[in-house]
N, CA, C, O and CB atoms as a CASP TS submission, in Angstrom:
PFRMAT TS
TARGET T0000
AUTHOR 0000-0000-0000
METHOD Language model
MODEL 1
PARENT N/A
ATOM      1  N   MET     1     -51.536  73.510 -31.688  1.00  0.00           N
ATOM      2  CA  MET     1     -50.857  73.385 -32.535  1.00  0.00           C
ATOM      3  C   MET     1     -50.803  73.862 -33.794  1.00  0.00           C
ATOM      4  O   MET     1     -51.871  73.962 -34.396  1.00  0.00           O
ATOM      5  CB  MET     1     -50.829  72.585 -32.527  1.00  0.00           C
ATOM      6  N   LYS     2     -49.631  74.233 -34.421  1.00  0.00           N
ATOM      7  CA  LYS     2     -48.893  74.021 -35.650  1.00  0.00           C
ATOM      8  C   LYS     2     -49.870  73.986 -37.344  1.00  0.00           C
ATOM      9  O   LYS     2     -49.904  72.900 -37.922  1.00  0.00           O
ATOM     10  CB  LYS     2     -48.130  72.490 -35.297  1.00  0.00           C
ATOM     11  N   PRO     3     -50.310  74.729 -37.743  1.00  0.00           N
ATOM     12  CA  PRO     3     -51.163  74.414 -38.744  1.00  0.00           C
ATOM     13  C   PRO     3     -50.230  73.777 -39.664  1.00  0.00           C
ATOM     14  O   PRO     3     -50.683  73.821 -40.808  1.00  0.00           O
ATOM     15  CB  PRO     3     -51.950  75.580 -39.302  1.00  0.00           C
ATOM     16  N   HIS     4     -49.086  73.196 -39.590  1.00  0.00           N
ATOM     17  CA  HIS     4     -48.248  72.663 -40.828  1.00  0.00           C
ATOM     18  C   HIS     4     -46.827  72.737 -40.493  1.00  0.00           C
ATOM     19  O   HIS     4     -46.398  73.666 -39.808  1.00  0.00           O
ATOM     20  CB  HIS     4     -48.489  73.510 -42.190  1.00  0.00           C
ATOM     21  N   ASN     5     -45.964  71.669 -41.007  1.00  0.00           N
ATOM     22  CA  ASN     5     -44.709  71.430 -40.774  1.00  0.00           C
ATOM     23  C   ASN     5     -43.623  72.177 -42.365  1.00  0.00           C
ATOM     24  O   ASN     5     -43.274  71.477 -43.316  1.00  0.00           O
ATOM     25  CB  ASN     5     -44.704  69.581 -40.479  1.00  0.00           C
ATOM     26  N   ALA     6     -43.398  73.257 -42.259  1.00  0.00           N
ATOM     27  CA  ALA     6     -43.056  73.602 -44.031  1.00  0.00           C
ATOM     28  C   ALA     6     -42.155  72.630 -43.906  1.00  0.00           C
ATOM     29  O   ALA     6     -41.846  72.553 -45.095  1.00  0.00           O
ATOM     30  CB  ALA     6     -42.372  75.278 -44.732  1.00  0.00           C
ATOM     31  N   GLU     7     -41.277  71.564 -43.203  1.00  0.00           N
ATOM     32  CA  GLU     7     -40.353  70.769 -43.761  1.00  0.00           C
ATOM     33  C   GLU     7     -40.796  69.397 -44.396  1.00  0.00           C
ATOM     34  O   GLU     7     -40.365  68.807 -45.387  1.00  0.00           O
ATOM     35  CB  GLU     7     -39.437  70.572 -42.791  1.00  0.00           C
ATOM     36  N   ASN     8     -41.670  69.120 -43.618  1.00  0.00           N
ATOM     37  CA  ASN     8     -42.080  68.450 -43.859  1.00  0.00           C
ATOM     38  C   ASN     8     -43.066  67.677 -44.920  1.00  0.00           C
ATOM     39  O   ASN     8     -43.219  66.566 -45.428  1.00  0.00           O
ATOM     40  CB  ASN     8     -42.086  68.602 -43.221  1.00  0.00           C
ATOM     41  N   GLU     9     -43.841  69.473 -44.920  1.00  0.00           N
ATOM     42  CA  GLU     9     -44.715  69.604 -46.671  1.00  0.00           C
ATOM     43  C   GLU     9     -43.217  69.242 -47.711  1.00  0.00           C
ATOM     44  O   GLU     9     -43.073  68.392 -48.590  1.00  0.00           O
ATOM     45  CB  GLU     9     -45.572  71.932 -47.174  1.00  0.00           C
ATOM     46  N   ARG    10     -42.350  70.170 -47.225  1.00  0.00           N
ATOM     47  CA  ARG    10     -41.628  69.634 -49.046  1.00  0.00           C
ATOM     48  C   ARG    10     -41.055  68.191 -49.096  1.00  0.00           C
ATOM     49  O   ARG    10     -40.569  67.862 -50.179  1.00  0.00           O
ATOM     50  CB  ARG    10     -40.013  70.696 -49.625  1.00  0.00           C
ATOM     51  N   LEU    11     -41.039  67.331 -48.145  1.00  0.00           N
ATOM     52  CA  LEU    11     -40.573  65.976 -48.185  1.00  0.00           C
ATOM     53  C   LEU    11     -41.714  65.601 -48.593  1.00  0.00           C
ATOM     54  O   LEU    11     -41.682  65.625 -49.824  1.00  0.00           O
ATOM     55  CB  LEU    11     -40.004  65.270 -46.983  1.00  0.00           C
ATOM     56  N   LYS    12     -42.503  65.335 -48.301  1.00  0.00           N
ATOM     57  CA  LYS    12     -44.547  65.265 -49.082  1.00  0.00           C
ATOM     58  C   LYS    12     -44.288  65.173 -50.031  1.00  0.00           C
ATOM     59  O   LYS    12     -44.257  64.093 -50.620  1.00  0.00           O
ATOM     60  CB  LYS    12     -45.846  66.523 -49.133  1.00  0.00           C
ATOM     61  N   ARG    13     -43.936  66.541 -50.654  1.00  0.00           N
ATOM     62  CA  ARG    13     -44.073  66.410 -52.140  1.00  0.00           C
ATOM     63  C   ARG    13     -43.038  66.269 -52.991  1.00  0.00           C
ATOM     64  O   ARG    13     -43.269  66.625 -54.147  1.00  0.00           O
ATOM     65  CB  ARG    13     -44.653  67.376 -52.614  1.00  0.00           C
ATOM     66  N   ARG    14     -42.125  65.915 -52.789  1.00  0.00           N
ATOM     67  CA  ARG    14     -41.728  65.294 -52.850  1.00  0.00           C
ATOM     68  C   ARG    14     -41.549  63.616 -53.218  1.00  0.00           C
ATOM     69  O   ARG    14     -40.993  62.961 -54.099  1.00  0.00           O
ATOM     70  CB  ARG    14     -41.672  65.770 -52.362  1.00  0.00           C
ATOM     71  N   TYR    15     -42.168  63.406 -52.293  1.00  0.00           N
ATOM     72  CA  TYR    15     -42.375  61.716 -52.213  1.00  0.00           C
ATOM     73  C   TYR    15     -43.998  61.732 -53.016  1.00  0.00           C
ATOM     74  O   TYR    15     -44.484  60.662 -53.382  1.00  0.00           O
ATOM     75  CB  TYR    15     -42.405  60.920 -50.134  1.00  0.00           C
ATOM     76  N   PHE    16     -44.662  62.913 -53.207  1.00  0.00           N
ATOM     77  CA  PHE    16     -45.907  62.064 -54.085  1.00  0.00           C
ATOM     78  C   PHE    16     -45.237  62.354 -55.028  1.00  0.00           C
ATOM     79  O   PHE    16     -46.052  62.032 -55.893  1.00  0.00           O
ATOM     80  CB  PHE    16     -47.592  62.451 -54.195  1.00  0.00           C
ATOM     81  N   ALA    17     -44.356  62.725 -55.599  1.00  0.00           N
ATOM     82  CA  ALA    17     -43.680  63.199 -57.312  1.00  0.00           C
ATOM     83  C   ALA    17     -42.999  61.407 -57.534  1.00  0.00           C
ATOM     84  O   ALA    17     -43.231  60.629 -58.459  1.00  0.00           O
ATOM     85  CB  ALA    17     -41.814  65.030 -57.272  1.00  0.00           C
ATOM     86  N   TYR    18     -42.160  61.214 -56.353  1.00  0.00           N
ATOM     87  CA  TYR    18     -41.352  59.900 -56.655  1.00  0.00           C
ATOM     88  C   TYR    18     -43.073  58.602 -56.795  1.00  0.00           C
ATOM     89  O   TYR    18     -42.839  57.542 -57.374  1.00  0.00           O
ATOM     90  CB  TYR    18     -39.843  59.486 -54.821  1.00  0.00           C
ATOM     91  N   LEU    19     -44.537  58.809 -56.282  1.00  0.00           N
ATOM     92  CA  LEU    19     -45.255  57.683 -55.723  1.00  0.00           C
ATOM     93  C   LEU    19     -45.676  58.149 -57.440  1.00  0.00           C
ATOM     94  O   LEU    19     -45.347  57.386 -58.348  1.00  0.00           O
ATOM     95  CB  LEU    19     -46.410  57.648 -54.006  1.00  0.00           C
ATOM     96  N   ARG    20     -46.221  59.109 -57.661  1.00  0.00           N
ATOM     97  CA  ARG    20     -46.558  59.133 -58.895  1.00  0.00           C
ATOM     98  C   ARG    20     -45.226  59.358 -60.357  1.00  0.00           C
ATOM     99  O   ARG    20     -45.995  60.205 -60.813  1.00  0.00           O
ATOM    100  CB  ARG    20     -47.611  60.271 -58.742  1.00  0.00           C
ATOM    101  N   GLU    21     -44.665  59.356 -60.844  1.00  0.00           N
ATOM    102  CA  GLU    21     -43.244  59.156 -61.819  1.00  0.00           C
ATOM    103  C   GLU    21     -42.695  57.854 -61.939  1.00  0.00           C
ATOM    104  O   GLU    21     -42.656  57.038 -62.859  1.00  0.00           O
ATOM    105  CB  GLU    21     -42.008  59.959 -61.294  1.00  0.00           C
ATOM    106  N   ALA    22     -42.261  57.874 -60.715  1.00  0.00           N
ATOM    107  CA  ALA    22     -41.668  55.843 -61.187  1.00  0.00           C
ATOM    108  C   ALA    22     -42.462  54.924 -60.364  1.00  0.00           C
ATOM    109  O   ALA    22     -42.147  53.787 -60.718  1.00  0.00           O
ATOM    110  CB  ALA    22     -39.676  55.252 -60.643  1.00  0.00           C
ATOM    111  N   LYS    23     -43.531  54.869 -59.234  1.00  0.00           N
ATOM    112  CA  LYS    23     -43.851  54.060 -59.605  1.00  0.00           C
ATOM    113  C   LYS    23     -45.549  53.607 -59.621  1.00  0.00           C
ATOM    114  O   LYS    23     -46.125  52.621 -59.160  1.00  0.00           O
ATOM    115  CB  LYS    23     -43.024  53.481 -59.091  1.00  0.00           C
ATOM    116  N   ARG    24     -46.100  54.953 -60.463  1.00  0.00           N
ATOM    117  CA  ARG    24     -46.492  54.934 -61.445  1.00  0.00           C
ATOM    118  C   ARG    24     -48.267  54.904 -60.746  1.00  0.00           C
ATOM    119  O   ARG    24     -49.251  54.632 -61.434  1.00  0.00           O
ATOM    120  CB  ARG    24     -45.729  53.764 -62.370  1.00  0.00           C
ATOM    121  N   TYR    25     -48.316  55.334 -58.907  1.00  0.00           N
ATOM    122  CA  TYR    25     -49.581  55.060 -59.122  1.00  0.00           C
ATOM    123  C   TYR    25     -50.672  56.907 -59.277  1.00  0.00           C
ATOM    124  O   TYR    25     -50.397  58.106 -59.329  1.00  0.00           O
ATOM    125  CB  TYR    25     -49.965  53.883 -57.624  1.00  0.00           C
ATOM    126  N   SER    26     -51.710  56.180 -59.289  1.00  0.00           N
ATOM    127  CA  SER    26     -53.034  57.069 -59.983  1.00  0.00           C
ATOM    128  C   SER    26     -53.168  58.349 -59.087  1.00  0.00           C
ATOM    129  O   SER    26     -52.648  58.172 -57.986  1.00  0.00           O
ATOM    130  CB  SER    26     -54.694  56.137 -59.943  1.00  0.00           C
ATOM    131  N   GLU    27     -53.618  59.350 -59.226  1.00  0.00           N
ATOM    132  CA  GLU    27     -53.853  60.810 -58.237  1.00  0.00           C
ATOM    133  C   GLU    27     -55.128  60.018 -57.557  1.00  0.00           C
ATOM    134  O   GLU    27     -54.978  60.338 -56.378  1.00  0.00           O
ATOM    135  CB  GLU    27     -54.331  62.709 -59.237  1.00  0.00           C
ATOM    136  N   ALA    28     -56.072  59.335 -57.593  1.00  0.00           N
ATOM    137  CA  ALA    28     -56.162  58.495 -56.669  1.00  0.00           C
ATOM    138  C   ALA    28     -55.556  57.952 -55.579  1.00  0.00           C
ATOM    139  O   ALA    28     -55.956  58.409 -54.508  1.00  0.00           O
ATOM    140  CB  ALA    28     -56.299  57.928 -57.058  1.00  0.00           C
ATOM    141  N   SER    29     -54.758  57.161 -55.527  1.00  0.00           N
ATOM    142  CA  SER    29     -53.900  56.801 -54.951  1.00  0.00           C
ATOM    143  C   SER    29     -53.130  57.510 -54.013  1.00  0.00           C
ATOM    144  O   SER    29     -52.979  57.355 -52.801  1.00  0.00           O
ATOM    145  CB  SER    29     -53.394  56.424 -55.648  1.00  0.00           C
ATOM    146  N   VAL    30     -52.699  58.274 -54.770  1.00  0.00           N
ATOM    147  CA  VAL    30     -51.780  59.445 -54.197  1.00  0.00           C
ATOM    148  C   VAL    30     -52.630  60.851 -53.234  1.00  0.00           C
ATOM    149  O   VAL    30     -52.210  61.897 -52.739  1.00  0.00           O
ATOM    150  CB  VAL    30     -50.986  60.149 -55.725  1.00  0.00           C
ATOM    151  N   ASP    31     -53.562  60.399 -53.290  1.00  0.00           N
ATOM    152  CA  ASP    31     -54.479  61.469 -52.622  1.00  0.00           C
ATOM    153  C   ASP    31     -55.296  60.306 -50.914  1.00  0.00           C
ATOM    154  O   ASP    31     -56.139  60.551 -50.052  1.00  0.00           O
ATOM    155  CB  ASP    31     -56.075  62.110 -54.296  1.00  0.00           C
ATOM    156  N   MET    32     -54.728  59.542 -51.124  1.00  0.00           N
ATOM    157  CA  MET    32     -55.113  58.190 -50.433  1.00  0.00           C
ATOM    158  C   MET    32     -53.630  58.155 -49.098  1.00  0.00           C
ATOM    159  O   MET    32     -53.669  57.962 -47.883  1.00  0.00           O
ATOM    160  CB  MET    32     -55.097  56.544 -51.940  1.00  0.00           C
ATOM    161  N   VAL    33     -52.919  58.325 -49.669  1.00  0.00           N
ATOM    162  CA  VAL    33     -51.477  57.994 -48.973  1.00  0.00           C
ATOM    163  C   VAL    33     -51.011  59.268 -48.079  1.00  0.00           C
ATOM    164  O   VAL    33     -50.382  59.246 -47.021  1.00  0.00           O
ATOM    165  CB  VAL    33     -50.221  57.681 -50.223  1.00  0.00           C
ATOM    166  N   ALA    34     -51.693  60.823 -49.095  1.00  0.00           N
ATOM    167  CA  ALA    34     -51.236  62.062 -48.605  1.00  0.00           C
ATOM    168  C   ALA    34     -52.419  62.104 -47.126  1.00  0.00           C
ATOM    169  O   ALA    34     -51.794  62.274 -46.079  1.00  0.00           O
ATOM    170  CB  ALA    34     -51.392  63.474 -49.991  1.00  0.00           C
ATOM    171  N   LYS    35     -54.045  61.970 -46.921  1.00  0.00           N
ATOM    172  CA  LYS    35     -55.212  61.402 -46.325  1.00  0.00           C
ATOM    173  C   LYS    35     -54.307  60.333 -45.885  1.00  0.00           C
ATOM    174  O   LYS    35     -55.165  59.450 -45.886  1.00  0.00           O
ATOM    175  CB  LYS    35     -56.589  61.045 -47.250  1.00  0.00           C
ATOM    176  N   ALA    36     -53.421  59.829 -45.574  1.00  0.00           N
ATOM    177  CA  ALA    36     -53.428  58.827 -43.929  1.00  0.00           C
ATOM    178  C   ALA    36     -52.041  59.694 -43.524  1.00  0.00           C
ATOM    179  O   ALA    36     -51.944  60.030 -42.343  1.00  0.00           O
ATOM    180  CB  ALA    36     -53.115  56.458 -44.020  1.00  0.00           C
ATOM    181  N   LEU    37     -51.196  59.989 -44.255  1.00  0.00           N
ATOM    182  CA  LEU    37     -50.200  61.222 -44.109  1.00  0.00           C
ATOM    183  C   LEU    37     -50.332  62.240 -42.618  1.00  0.00           C
ATOM    184  O   LEU    37     -49.896  62.234 -41.467  1.00  0.00           O
ATOM    185  CB  LEU    37     -50.548  62.249 -45.517  1.00  0.00           C
ATOM    186  N   HIS    38     -51.494  63.323 -43.753  1.00  0.00           N
ATOM    187  CA  HIS    38     -52.021  64.232 -42.843  1.00  0.00           C
ATOM    188  C   HIS    38     -52.595  63.587 -41.852  1.00  0.00           C
ATOM    189  O   HIS    38     -52.296  64.074 -40.761  1.00  0.00           O
ATOM    190  CB  HIS    38     -52.877  65.097 -43.364  1.00  0.00           C
ATOM    191  N   ARG    39     -53.686  62.193 -41.773  1.00  0.00           N
ATOM    192  CA  ARG    39     -53.473  61.625 -40.447  1.00  0.00           C
ATOM    193  C   ARG    39     -52.745  61.384 -39.388  1.00  0.00           C
ATOM    194  O   ARG    39     -53.087  61.645 -38.234  1.00  0.00           O
ATOM    195  CB  ARG    39     -53.581  61.000 -40.478  1.00  0.00           C
ATOM    196  N   PHE    40     -51.900  60.971 -39.665  1.00  0.00           N
ATOM    197  CA  PHE    40     -50.622  60.783 -38.994  1.00  0.00           C
ATOM    198  C   PHE    40     -49.726  62.369 -38.561  1.00  0.00           C
ATOM    199  O   PHE    40     -49.010  62.627 -37.594  1.00  0.00           O
ATOM    200  CB  PHE    40     -49.712  59.790 -40.127  1.00  0.00           C
ATOM    201  N   GLU    41     -49.961  62.840 -39.221  1.00  0.00           N
ATOM    202  CA  GLU    41     -49.342  64.230 -39.324  1.00  0.00           C
ATOM    203  C   GLU    41     -49.979  64.634 -37.533  1.00  0.00           C
ATOM    204  O   GLU    41     -49.332  64.438 -36.503  1.00  0.00           O
ATOM    205  CB  GLU    41     -50.121  65.408 -41.014  1.00  0.00           C
ATOM    206  N   THR    42     -51.509  65.277 -37.630  1.00  0.00           N
ATOM    207  CA  THR    42     -52.245  65.142 -36.543  1.00  0.00           C
ATOM    208  C   THR    42     -51.973  64.222 -35.372  1.00  0.00           C
ATOM    209  O   THR    42     -51.663  64.814 -34.338  1.00  0.00           O
ATOM    210  CB  THR    42     -53.302  64.889 -36.974  1.00  0.00           C
ATOM    211  N   TYR    43     -52.004  63.400 -35.334  1.00  0.00           N
ATOM    212  CA  TYR    43     -51.218  62.346 -34.623  1.00  0.00           C
ATOM    213  C   TYR    43     -50.699  63.018 -33.527  1.00  0.00           C
ATOM    214  O   TYR    43     -51.158  63.113 -32.388  1.00  0.00           O
ATOM    215  CB  TYR    43     -50.100  61.670 -35.438  1.00  0.00           C
ATOM    216  N   ALA    44     -49.297  63.647 -34.196  1.00  0.00           N
ATOM    217  CA  ALA    44     -48.523  63.563 -34.671  1.00  0.00           C
ATOM    218  C   ALA    44     -48.006  64.767 -33.662  1.00  0.00           C
ATOM    219  O   ALA    44     -47.160  64.714 -32.769  1.00  0.00           O
ATOM    220  CB  ALA    44     -48.646  63.462 -36.055  1.00  0.00           C
ATOM    221  N   ARG    45     -48.712  65.726 -34.063  1.00  0.00           N
ATOM    222  CA  ARG    45     -48.644  66.925 -33.079  1.00  0.00           C
ATOM    223  C   ARG    45     -47.730  67.333 -34.537  1.00  0.00           C
ATOM    224  O   ARG    45     -46.724  68.038 -34.459  1.00  0.00           O
ATOM    225  CB  ARG    45     -47.846  66.804 -31.109  1.00  0.00           C
ATOM    226  N   MET    46     -48.202  66.822 -35.759  1.00  0.00           N
ATOM    227  CA  MET    46     -47.115  68.387 -36.834  1.00  0.00           C
ATOM    228  C   MET    46     -45.558  68.226 -36.972  1.00  0.00           C
ATOM    229  O   MET    46     -44.857  68.704 -37.865  1.00  0.00           O
ATOM    230  CB  MET    46     -47.113  70.251 -35.850  1.00  0.00           C
ATOM    231  N   ARG    47     -45.036  67.221 -35.580  1.00  0.00           N
ATOM    232  CA  ARG    47     -43.750  67.173 -35.301  1.00  0.00           C
ATOM    233  C   ARG    47     -42.811  66.735 -36.873  1.00  0.00           C
ATOM    234  O   ARG    47     -43.046  66.221 -37.966  1.00  0.00           O
ATOM    235  CB  ARG    47     -43.642  66.052 -33.990  1.00  0.00           C
ATOM    236  N   ASP    48     -41.943  67.179 -36.304  1.00  0.00           N
ATOM    237  CA  ASP    48     -40.924  67.278 -37.608  1.00  0.00           C
ATOM    238  C   ASP    48     -40.776  65.520 -37.848  1.00  0.00           C
ATOM    239  O   ASP    48     -40.672  64.709 -36.928  1.00  0.00           O
ATOM    240  CB  ASP    48     -39.075  68.255 -37.166  1.00  0.00           C
ATOM    241  N   PHE    49     -40.798  65.195 -39.300  1.00  0.00           N
ATOM    242  CA  PHE    49     -40.349  63.829 -39.924  1.00  0.00           C
ATOM    243  C   PHE    49     -39.018  63.650 -39.612  1.00  0.00           C
ATOM    244  O   PHE    49     -38.852  62.460 -39.879  1.00  0.00           O
ATOM    245  CB  PHE    49     -40.500  63.716 -41.459  1.00  0.00           C
ATOM    246  N   LYS    50     -37.758  64.168 -39.137  1.00  0.00           N
ATOM    247  CA  LYS    50     -36.336  64.211 -39.272  1.00  0.00           C
ATOM    248  C   LYS    50     -36.614  63.736 -36.838  1.00  0.00           C
ATOM    249  O   LYS    50     -35.727  63.752 -35.985  1.00  0.00           O
ATOM    250  CB  LYS    50     -35.401  66.487 -40.278  1.00  0.00           C
ATOM    251  N   ALA    51     -37.791  63.493 -36.691  1.00  0.00           N
ATOM    252  CA  ALA    51     -37.563  63.030 -34.827  1.00  0.00           C
ATOM    253  C   ALA    51     -38.547  62.081 -34.835  1.00  0.00           C
ATOM    254  O   ALA    51     -39.414  61.891 -33.982  1.00  0.00           O
ATOM    255  CB  ALA    51     -37.935  64.349 -33.372  1.00  0.00           C
ATOM    256  N   PHE    52     -38.178  60.990 -36.761  1.00  0.00           N
ATOM    257  CA  PHE    52     -39.697  60.380 -36.115  1.00  0.00           C
ATOM    258  C   PHE    52     -38.539  59.778 -35.284  1.00  0.00           C
ATOM    259  O   PHE    52     -37.319  59.940 -35.255  1.00  0.00           O
ATOM    260  CB  PHE    52     -41.116  59.188 -37.143  1.00  0.00           C
ATOM    261  N   HIS    53     -39.625  58.854 -34.479  1.00  0.00           N
ATOM    262  CA  HIS    53     -39.695  57.521 -33.576  1.00  0.00           C
ATOM    263  C   HIS    53     -40.728  56.142 -33.998  1.00  0.00           C
ATOM    264  O   HIS    53     -41.915  56.203 -34.320  1.00  0.00           O
ATOM    265  CB  HIS    53     -40.230  58.071 -32.089  1.00  0.00           C
ATOM    266  N   ILE    54     -39.659  54.615 -33.852  1.00  0.00           N
ATOM    267  CA  ILE    54     -41.209  53.456 -34.047  1.00  0.00           C
ATOM    268  C   ILE    54     -42.090  53.553 -33.469  1.00  0.00           C
ATOM    269  O   ILE    54     -43.254  53.253 -33.733  1.00  0.00           O
ATOM    270  CB  ILE    54     -41.234  52.123 -33.789  1.00  0.00           C
ATOM    271  N   GLU    55     -41.367  54.253 -32.069  1.00  0.00           N
ATOM    272  CA  GLU    55     -43.234  54.398 -30.816  1.00  0.00           C
ATOM    273  C   GLU    55     -43.831  55.366 -31.457  1.00  0.00           C
ATOM    274  O   GLU    55     -45.002  55.149 -31.144  1.00  0.00           O
ATOM    275  CB  GLU    55     -43.210  55.092 -28.756  1.00  0.00           C
ATOM    276  N   GLN    56     -43.841  56.053 -31.967  1.00  0.00           N
ATOM    277  CA  GLN    56     -44.838  56.746 -32.499  1.00  0.00           C
ATOM    278  C   GLN    56     -45.783  55.659 -33.537  1.00  0.00           C
ATOM    279  O   GLN    56     -46.905  55.507 -33.052  1.00  0.00           O
ATOM    280  CB  GLN    56     -44.138  58.038 -33.252  1.00  0.00           C
ATOM    281  N   THR    57     -45.634  55.071 -34.519  1.00  0.00           N
ATOM    282  CA  THR    57     -46.553  54.286 -35.608  1.00  0.00           C
ATOM    283  C   THR    57     -46.843  53.393 -34.417  1.00  0.00           C
ATOM    284  O   THR    57     -47.964  52.960 -34.685  1.00  0.00           O
ATOM    285  CB  THR    57     -45.805  53.502 -37.216  1.00  0.00           C
ATOM    286  N   ILE    58     -46.420  52.784 -33.069  1.00  0.00           N
ATOM    287  CA  ILE    58     -47.195  51.805 -32.521  1.00  0.00           C
ATOM    288  C   ILE    58     -47.848  52.574 -31.337  1.00  0.00           C
ATOM    289  O   ILE    58     -48.046  51.787 -30.411  1.00  0.00           O
ATOM    290  CB  ILE    58     -46.360  50.507 -32.130  1.00  0.00           C
ATOM    291  N   ALA    59     -48.262  53.873 -31.039  1.00  0.00           N
ATOM    292  CA  ALA    59     -49.315  54.122 -30.552  1.00  0.00           C
ATOM    293  C   ALA    59     -50.283  55.128 -31.536  1.00  0.00           C
ATOM    294  O   ALA    59     -51.372  55.560 -31.159  1.00  0.00           O
ATOM    295  CB  ALA    59     -48.963  54.598 -29.266  1.00  0.00           C
ATOM    296  N   PHE    60     -49.783  55.368 -32.635  1.00  0.00           N
ATOM    297  CA  PHE    60     -50.413  55.958 -33.944  1.00  0.00           C
ATOM    298  C   PHE    60     -51.054  54.376 -34.186  1.00  0.00           C
ATOM    299  O   PHE    60     -52.080  54.534 -33.525  1.00  0.00           O
ATOM    300  CB  PHE    60     -49.135  56.749 -35.357  1.00  0.00           C
ATOM    301  N   LYS    61     -51.147  52.901 -34.707  1.00  0.00           N
ATOM    302  CA  LYS    61     -51.457  51.883 -34.910  1.00  0.00           C
ATOM    303  C   LYS    61     -52.855  51.861 -33.525  1.00  0.00           C
ATOM    304  O   LYS    61     -54.075  51.880 -33.690  1.00  0.00           O
ATOM    305  CB  LYS    61     -50.053  50.900 -34.949  1.00  0.00           C
ATOM    306  N   ARG    62     -52.267  51.827 -32.573  1.00  0.00           N
ATOM    307  CA  ARG    62     -53.450  51.628 -31.375  1.00  0.00           C
ATOM    308  C   ARG    62     -54.287  52.778 -30.873  1.00  0.00           C
ATOM    309  O   ARG    62     -55.407  52.681 -30.373  1.00  0.00           O
ATOM    310  CB  ARG    62     -52.807  51.131 -30.075  1.00  0.00           C
ATOM    311  N   HIS    63     -53.546  53.954 -31.088  1.00  0.00           N
ATOM    312  CA  HIS    63     -54.889  54.977 -31.192  1.00  0.00           C
ATOM    313  C   HIS    63     -55.826  54.610 -32.522  1.00  0.00           C
ATOM    314  O   HIS    63     -57.042  54.652 -32.335  1.00  0.00           O
ATOM    315  CB  HIS    63     -54.330  56.742 -31.378  1.00  0.00           C
ATOM    316  N   LEU    64     -55.251  54.180 -34.123  1.00  0.00           N
ATOM    317  CA  LEU    64     -56.449  53.780 -34.417  1.00  0.00           C
ATOM    318  C   LEU    64     -57.670  53.117 -34.754  1.00  0.00           C
ATOM    319  O   LEU    64     -58.677  53.466 -35.370  1.00  0.00           O
ATOM    320  CB  LEU    64     -56.435  53.937 -34.578  1.00  0.00           C
ATOM    321  N   SER    65     -57.059  51.347 -33.794  1.00  0.00           N
ATOM    322  CA  SER    65     -57.367  50.725 -33.346  1.00  0.00           C
ATOM    323  C   SER    65     -58.707  51.201 -31.999  1.00  0.00           C
ATOM    324  O   SER    65     -59.913  51.000 -31.850  1.00  0.00           O
ATOM    325  CB  SER    65     -56.204  50.223 -33.248  1.00  0.00           C
ATOM    326  N   GLU    66     -58.064  51.614 -31.561  1.00  0.00           N
ATOM    327  CA  GLU    66     -59.654  52.774 -30.755  1.00  0.00           C
ATOM    328  C   GLU    66     -60.749  53.341 -31.346  1.00  0.00           C
ATOM    329  O   GLU    66     -61.907  53.396 -30.932  1.00  0.00           O
ATOM    330  CB  GLU    66     -59.300  54.187 -30.193  1.00  0.00           C
ATOM    331  N   GLN    67     -59.743  54.203 -33.440  1.00  0.00           N
ATOM    332  CA  GLN    67     -61.495  54.603 -34.057  1.00  0.00           C
ATOM    333  C   GLN    67     -62.807  53.756 -33.957  1.00  0.00           C
ATOM    334  O   GLN    67     -62.958  52.557 -34.193  1.00  0.00           O
ATOM    335  CB  GLN    67     -61.500  54.713 -35.631  1.00  0.00           C
ATOM    336  N   ILE    68     -63.805  54.782 -33.506  1.00  0.00           N
ATOM    337  CA  ILE    68     -64.984  54.267 -34.852  1.00  0.00           C
ATOM    338  C   ILE    68     -64.895  54.484 -36.061  1.00  0.00           C
ATOM    339  O   ILE    68     -64.558  55.560 -36.554  1.00  0.00           O
ATOM    340  CB  ILE    68     -66.235  54.757 -34.842  1.00  0.00           C
ATOM    341  N   SER    69     -65.312  53.064 -36.907  1.00  0.00           N
ATOM    342  CA  SER    69     -66.283  53.739 -37.970  1.00  0.00           C
ATOM    343  C   SER    69     -67.468  54.427 -38.011  1.00  0.00           C
ATOM    344  O   SER    69     -68.375  54.065 -37.262  1.00  0.00           O
ATOM    345  CB  SER    69     -66.603  53.040 -38.629  1.00  0.00           C
ATOM    346  N   ALA    70     -67.678  55.686 -39.018  1.00  0.00           N
ATOM    347  CA  ALA    70     -68.254  56.410 -39.284  1.00  0.00           C
ATOM    348  C   ALA    70     -69.282  55.681 -40.206  1.00  0.00           C
ATOM    349  O   ALA    70     -70.405  56.184 -40.160  1.00  0.00           O
ATOM    350  CB  ALA    70     -67.524  57.366 -39.616  1.00  0.00           C
ATOM    351  N   GLN    71     -69.100  54.284 -41.278  1.00  0.00           N
ATOM    352  CA  GLN    71     -69.519  54.004 -42.118  1.00  0.00           C
ATOM    353  C   GLN    71     -70.427  52.837 -41.105  1.00  0.00           C
ATOM    354  O   GLN    71     -71.529  52.414 -41.455  1.00  0.00           O
ATOM    355  CB  GLN    71     -68.529  53.785 -43.280  1.00  0.00           C
ATOM    356  N   THR    72     -69.934  52.537 -40.170  1.00  0.00           N
ATOM    357  CA  THR    72     -70.588  51.124 -39.511  1.00  0.00           C
ATOM    358  C   THR    72     -70.966  51.245 -38.111  1.00  0.00           C
ATOM    359  O   THR    72     -71.824  50.689 -37.425  1.00  0.00           O
ATOM    360  CB  THR    72     -69.556  49.868 -39.537  1.00  0.00           C
ATOM    361  N   GLY    73     -69.919  52.292 -37.840  1.00  0.00           N
ATOM    362  CA  GLY    73     -70.190  51.566 -36.288  1.00  0.00           C
ATOM    363  C   GLY    73     -68.983  50.949 -35.760  1.00  0.00           C
ATOM    364  O   GLY    73     -68.551  51.581 -34.795  1.00  0.00           O
ATOM    365  N   ALA    74     -68.400  50.083 -36.022  1.00  0.00           N
ATOM    366  CA  ALA    74     -67.500  49.586 -35.311  1.00  0.00           C
ATOM    367  C   ALA    74     -66.004  49.984 -35.140  1.00  0.00           C
ATOM    368  O   ALA    74     -65.496  51.086 -35.345  1.00  0.00           O
ATOM    369  CB  ALA    74     -67.583  48.559 -35.641  1.00  0.00           C
ATOM    370  N   ARG    75     -65.649  49.286 -34.884  1.00  0.00           N
ATOM    371  CA  ARG    75     -64.095  49.744 -34.553  1.00  0.00           C
ATOM    372  C   ARG    75     -63.308  48.861 -35.550  1.00  0.00           C
ATOM    373  O   ARG    75     -63.406  47.692 -35.922  1.00  0.00           O
ATOM    374  CB  ARG    75     -63.542  49.428 -32.816  1.00  0.00           C
ATOM    375  N   PHE    76     -62.496  49.889 -35.828  1.00  0.00           N
ATOM    376  CA  PHE    76     -61.822  49.343 -36.874  1.00  0.00           C
ATOM    377  C   PHE    76     -61.016  48.470 -36.573  1.00  0.00           C
ATOM    378  O   PHE    76     -60.355  47.912 -37.449  1.00  0.00           O
ATOM    379  CB  PHE    76     -61.247  50.114 -37.544  1.00  0.00           C
TER
END
């Protein structure tokens, strides 16, 4: 698996700047968005965002629901 996708990184950088400046998100909020996007990218094997399909998000949501919480030990 690739460590990162350069085009995705450029898009994410612009999106994070938008969240900070236009939406006035705090750094902590932007960090949470970054973490969530990284989790999705890892699941999608760093595919280009341009090749996005809605089925990926449905499968990712299903994948998340099968995960077990580290804090509680319960499913999400």
